[in-house]
Legacy VTK file of the C-alpha trace (Angstrom):
# vtk DataFile Version 3.0
C-alpha trace
ASCII
DATASET POLYDATA
POINTS 181 float
0.000 0.000 0.000
1.267 3.454 -0.877
-0.017 6.341 1.193
0.836 9.942 0.375
0.000 13.075 2.241
0.548 16.161 0.198
-0.092 19.705 1.182
-1.655 21.621 -1.646
-0.371 25.141 -2.205
-2.373 28.370 -2.201
-5.139 29.123 -4.670
-2.821 30.418 -7.415
-1.305 26.933 -7.686
-4.337 24.806 -6.876
-5.674 24.567 -10.410
-2.308 23.522 -11.859
-1.519 21.070 -9.093
-4.909 19.417 -8.800
-4.691 18.083 -12.346
-1.131 16.918 -11.742
-2.076 15.272 -8.457
-5.074 13.501 -9.946
-2.985 12.194 -12.845
-0.182 11.070 -10.535
-2.705 9.329 -8.313
-4.174 7.405 -11.246
-0.693 6.129 -12.165
0.145 4.710 -8.744
0.169 0.915 -8.769
-1.895 -1.289 -6.478
-3.741 -0.324 -3.335
-3.156 3.362 -2.725
-4.379 6.227 -0.630
-3.536 9.842 -1.285
-4.551 12.611 1.067
-4.426 16.216 -0.166
-4.325 18.780 2.615
-5.191 22.402 1.943
-7.412 25.216 3.130
-9.203 24.639 -0.211
-10.161 28.209 -0.946
-11.244 26.872 -4.349
-13.936 24.246 -3.769
-13.752 23.125 -7.408
-10.146 22.061 -6.777
-11.287 19.966 -3.849
-14.114 18.432 -5.896
-11.764 17.513 -8.734
-9.393 15.775 -6.342
-12.265 14.010 -4.566
-13.595 12.800 -7.933
-10.151 11.384 -8.768
-10.192 9.318 -5.582
-7.895 11.590 -3.567
-8.978 11.983 0.053
-9.071 15.692 0.712
-8.579 17.201 4.136
-9.437 20.850 4.703
-7.010 22.144 7.298
-4.947 25.163 8.222
-1.497 23.749 8.951
-0.669 26.713 11.172
-3.303 25.387 13.604
-1.456 22.942 15.866
-4.580 20.876 16.530
-5.262 20.572 12.786
-1.657 19.536 12.103
-1.759 16.911 14.846
-5.078 15.523 13.574
-3.830 14.877 10.030
-3.702 11.244 8.926
-0.403 9.412 9.246
1.529 8.897 6.024
4.840 7.253 5.131
5.374 9.718 2.244
4.927 13.483 2.308
5.086 15.833 -0.664
5.451 19.237 0.967
4.231 22.091 -1.211
3.352 24.743 1.364
4.972 28.122 0.931
4.383 31.818 0.747
5.823 34.085 -1.889
3.285 36.706 -2.821
2.911 39.347 -0.100
6.410 38.846 1.277
7.378 42.504 1.108
4.306 43.508 3.102
4.673 40.906 5.851
8.102 39.284 6.039
7.412 37.717 9.457
4.484 35.681 8.103
6.599 34.600 5.143
9.342 33.353 7.458
6.813 31.625 9.713
5.179 29.770 6.813
8.386 29.058 4.914
10.687 28.053 7.795
8.891 27.428 11.091
5.930 25.498 9.671
8.055 23.021 7.668
9.848 22.123 10.887
6.539 21.425 12.608
5.411 19.255 9.684
8.730 17.368 9.764
8.201 16.731 13.480
4.612 15.569 12.871
5.776 13.186 10.127
8.948 11.973 11.819
10.133 8.857 10.000
8.218 9.602 6.780
9.946 10.150 3.454
9.636 13.856 2.658
9.982 15.552 -0.713
9.746 19.323 -0.358
9.248 21.893 -3.062
11.668 24.781 -2.865
12.816 27.554 -5.143
15.708 28.220 -7.474
15.677 31.679 -5.914
18.044 30.296 -3.278
20.747 30.926 -5.904
21.990 34.415 -6.701
20.830 36.138 -9.875
22.573 34.884 -12.995
23.272 36.552 -16.312
20.725 35.461 -18.921
23.551 34.178 -21.104
24.933 31.903 -18.342
22.298 29.175 -18.611
21.404 29.684 -14.943
22.629 28.301 -11.658
23.013 24.596 -10.975
23.520 22.422 -7.913
27.276 23.039 -7.974
26.767 26.697 -7.106
26.395 27.489 -3.415
23.119 29.132 -2.408
23.223 32.895 -1.962
19.592 34.023 -1.724
18.666 37.653 -2.272
15.678 39.035 -0.371
13.276 37.826 2.309
11.448 35.280 0.154
14.580 33.620 -1.203
16.228 33.619 2.224
13.149 32.022 3.788
13.186 29.318 1.081
16.751 28.413 1.977
15.624 28.547 5.594
12.912 25.969 4.792
15.506 23.657 3.277
17.816 24.014 6.275
15.056 23.570 8.871
13.724 20.468 7.088
17.269 19.070 6.831
17.754 19.628 10.565
14.519 17.927 11.610
14.800 15.032 9.171
18.358 14.385 10.315
17.099 14.176 13.924
14.275 11.778 13.025
16.009 9.742 10.325
13.468 10.785 7.710
14.748 10.761 4.129
14.474 14.220 2.541
14.650 15.499 -1.028
14.436 19.176 -1.913
12.835 19.905 -5.276
14.011 23.318 -6.440
12.123 24.879 -9.301
12.111 28.151 -11.168
9.302 29.714 -13.091
8.552 33.013 -14.732
5.175 34.692 -14.632
5.977 38.054 -16.165
6.298 38.645 -19.876
7.897 41.837 -21.061
7.278 42.986 -24.607
10.074 45.034 -26.128
10.269 46.855 -29.441
LINES 1 182
181 0 1 2 3 4 5 6 7 8 9 10 11 12 13 14 15 16 17 18 19 20 21 22 23 24 25 26 27 28 29 30 31 32 33 34 35 36 37 38 39 40 41 42 43 44 45 46 47 48 49 50 51 52 53 54 55 56 57 58 59 60 61 62 63 64 65 66 67 68 69 70 71 72 73 74 75 76 77 78 79 80 81 82 83 84 85 86 87 88 89 90 91 92 93 94 95 96 97 98 99 100 101 102 103 104 105 106 107 108 109 110 111 112 113 114 115 116 117 118 119 120 121 122 123 124 125 126 127 128 129 130 131 132 133 134 135 136 137 138 139 140 141 142 143 144 145 146 147 148 149 150 151 152 153 154 155 156 157 158 159 160 161 162 163 164 165 166 167 168 169 170 171 172 173 174 175 176 177 178 179 180
């Protein structure tokens, strides 16, 4: 039996991730259970996951009682994070991006954890360079990027204490298009 608990990201990502999660769920072999945990601000996202056989759990992970009540799982795909709004409230960004992952790692001590992170942990690169790679040491610029590296370090600390395997999944994306003459 394969059981996954994955924390769905905020509404901006829900629509993209729900399709991915449903497809991934359908491809799992044998007896499987997948739990998707989110506040589910978009009820259609929750319905789509439910219809795919994913067991959805509406919860605010910052609520200690809600975190404790989550179902056990041997595998955790951690996708919680805050980017938008960082400049207006850096403390909340750090709490969600560094403190909360540590609490989740404690809750799921012993589970295999794969955690989404950001390529923003690397310093800016010239466009012509091809970008940073894993051989370059992190050097985050700004509160968001620093808190992402903080998430990686806090998860590494807690998983080392509990013996949980950990994989960081760093990704980059661009959302702004600039038209030039």
